[in-house]
C-alpha positions in Angstrom: 119.0 79.7 104.8 116.4 76.9 104.7 113.7 79.2 103.2 116.1 80.7 100.7 117.3 77.2 99.8 113.7 76.0 99.0 112.5 79.2 97.3 115.5 80.0 95.2 116.5 76.4 94.4 113.1 75.7 92.9 113.4 78.8 90.7 116.8 77.5 89.5 115.3 74.2 88.6 112.5 76.0 86.6 115.1 78.1 84.8 117.2 75.1 84.1 114.3 73.2 82.5 113.2 76.3 80.6 116.7 76.9 79.2 117.2 73.2 78.4 118.0 72.2 74.8 116.6 68.7 75.5 113.2 69.5 74.1 111.3 69.0 77.4 110.6 72.7 78.3 107.2 72.8 76.5 106.1 69.5 77.9 107.2 70.5 81.4 105.5 73.8 81.3 102.2 72.3 80.1 102.3 69.5 82.7 103.0 72.0 85.4 100.2 74.3 84.2 97.7 71.5 84.3 99.0 69.2 87.1 100.3 71.9 89.5 98.6 75.2 88.7 99.5 76.8 92.0 103.2 76.1 91.3 102.8 77.3 87.7 101.2 80.5 88.9 103.9 81.0 91.5 106.5 80.7 88.8 104.6 83.3 86.6 105.0 85.7 89.5 108.5 84.9 90.7 110.6 84.1 87.6 110.4 87.5 86.1 111.7 89.0 89.4 114.6 86.5 89.5 116.7 87.8 86.7 117.4 91.1 88.4 118.5 89.3 91.6 120.5 86.5 90.0 123.9 88.1 90.8 123.0 88.1 94.5 121.4 84.7 94.5 124.5 83.1 93.0 126.4 84.1 96.1 123.6 82.9 98.4 123.5 79.5 96.8 127.2 79.0 97.4 126.7 80.1 101.0 123.9 77.5 101.4 126.2 74.9 99.8 128.8 75.7 102.4 126.2 75.4 105.2 125.2 72.0 103.8 128.7 70.8 103.4 127.5 67.3 104.3 125.9 65.4 102.6 127.9 66.1 99.5 124.9 65.8 97.2 123.0 68.6 98.9 126.0 70.9 98.7 126.6 70.2 95.0 122.9 70.8 94.2 123.2 74.4 95.6 126.6 74.9 94.0 124.9 74.1 90.7 122.1 76.6 91.5 124.7 79.2 92.2 126.4 78.6 88.9 123.1 78.8 87.1 122.2 82.1 88.7 125.7 83.4 87.8 124.9 82.5 84.1 121.7 84.5 84.3 123.6 87.4 85.8 126.2 87.2 83.0 123.4 87.0 80.4 122.1 90.3 81.8 125.5 91.9 81.0 124.9 91.2 77.3 121.1 91.3 77.0 118.7 93.8 78.3 116.5 92.9 81.3 113.5 93.1 79.0 115.0 90.5 76.6 115.7 88.1 79.5 112.1 88.6 80.9 110.7 88.0 77.4 112.6 84.7 77.2 111.2 83.7 80.6 107.7 84.7 79.6 107.9 82.8 76.4 108.9 79.7 78.4 106.0 80.2 80.9 103.5 80.8 78.2 104.3 77.6 76.3 
């Protein structure tokens, strides 16, 4: 659970920022590319794989939240990640996998 929590929670954060309407996605991607190239490259490899697993990861995030019942903040963080992965899974119900991957690649290329 610890490994999944680190690995999949980080991807949820990346998706959240990428999908944000706050206007920070481009700046975040550029900063990550220059300041943390290893993390940026990791995201380039991992995010395209995430969309097809989102339906399963949503459930896993809720399991980790239950495991981390206390402190409340940690549990809520993973509940939020679960909700985000559920949204990605729902998006795949109305958009093709290629469209979702294209949106993720556009974010990573910015």
